[in-house]
C-alpha positions as CSV (number, residue, x, y, z in Angstrom):
1,M,-22.0,-0.2,17.8
2,P,-21.0,-1.2,14.5
3,Y,-20.7,-4.6,13.6
4,F,-18.2,-6.7,11.8
5,D,-18.6,-6.4,7.8
6,R,-15.4,-6.7,5.6
7,F,-17.0,-4.1,2.7
8,D,-18.2,-1.8,5.3
9,I,-14.9,-1.6,7.1
10,C,-13.1,-1.2,3.8
11,E,-15.1,1.5,2.3
12,A,-15.2,3.6,5.6
13,H,-11.3,3.2,6.0
14,L,-11.0,4.5,2.3
15,L,-13.2,7.3,2.7
16,I,-11.6,8.6,5.5
17,E,-8.0,8.5,3.9
18,W,-9.9,10.5,0.9
19,D,-11.3,12.9,3.3
20,Y,-8.3,13.4,5.7
21,N,-5.3,12.1,3.8
22,V,-1.8,14.0,3.7
23,G,0.2,13.7,0.7
24,G,-1.7,10.8,-0.4
25,R,-2.2,9.0,3.2
26,L,-3.8,9.1,6.3
27,R,-0.8,9.5,8.6
28,E,-2.6,8.8,11.7
29,R,-3.5,5.4,10.8
30,P,-0.4,3.2,12.5
31,S,-0.4,0.4,9.4
32,N,0.0,3.1,6.8
33,L,3.0,4.5,8.8
34,K,4.6,0.8,9.4
35,R,4.4,0.3,5.6
36,M,4.8,3.4,4.3
37,E,1.9,3.1,1.9
38,A,-2.0,4.6,1.7
39,T,-4.9,2.5,2.4
40,A,-5.6,2.4,-1.1
41,V,-2.6,0.5,-1.8
42,Q,-3.5,-2.1,0.8
43,L,-7.2,-2.2,-0.1
44,H,-6.1,-2.4,-4.2
45,R,-3.9,-5.5,-3.4
46,M,-6.8,-7.2,-1.5
47,E,-8.8,-6.3,-4.9
48,F,-11.4,-4.5,-3.0
49,T,-13.2,-2.1,-5.5
50,P,-14.9,0.6,-3.7
51,H,-18.6,1.9,-5.0
52,P,-18.0,4.3,-8.1
53,N,-19.7,7.4,-6.2
54,L,-18.5,6.7,-2.5
55,S,-19.0,9.6,-0.1
56,Y,-20.5,9.2,3.7
57,E,-23.9,9.4,2.4
58,S,-23.2,6.4,0.6
59,L,-22.4,4.4,3.3
60,T,-24.5,1.9,4.9
61,E,-25.8,2.8,8.3
62,N,-23.0,0.5,9.7
63,G,-20.4,2.0,7.6
64,K,-21.2,5.5,8.8
65,E,-21.0,4.0,12.3
66,I,-17.2,2.6,11.5
67,Y,-16.4,6.1,9.5
68,D,-17.4,7.8,12.8
69,E,-15.5,5.7,14.9
70,L,-12.2,6.2,12.8
71,I,-12.5,9.6,13.3
72,K,-12.8,9.5,17.0
73,R,-10.1,6.8,17.2
74,Y,-7.6,8.9,15.0
75,N,-8.6,12.2,16.6
76,L,-9.9,13.8,13.4
77,T,-12.2,16.6,13.2
78,K,-15.6,16.0,11.1
79,D,-16.2,18.4,8.5
């Protein structure tokens, strides 16, 4: 079970959007629909800067668990 780490959460959400976006945003994420903006826009407003080579492999073990849980939550298919 993943633990709370802001950086891991932000990276996992951003990577999910990069991997599964439609028209630039993840439609399965309720706050994206409510705000009509992408996760990346929300993270930019928080002044979050991702790792330059962000990928599933570069996530921490906790970040990977968060990413995998997001796939389940949003009913996405993992490549």
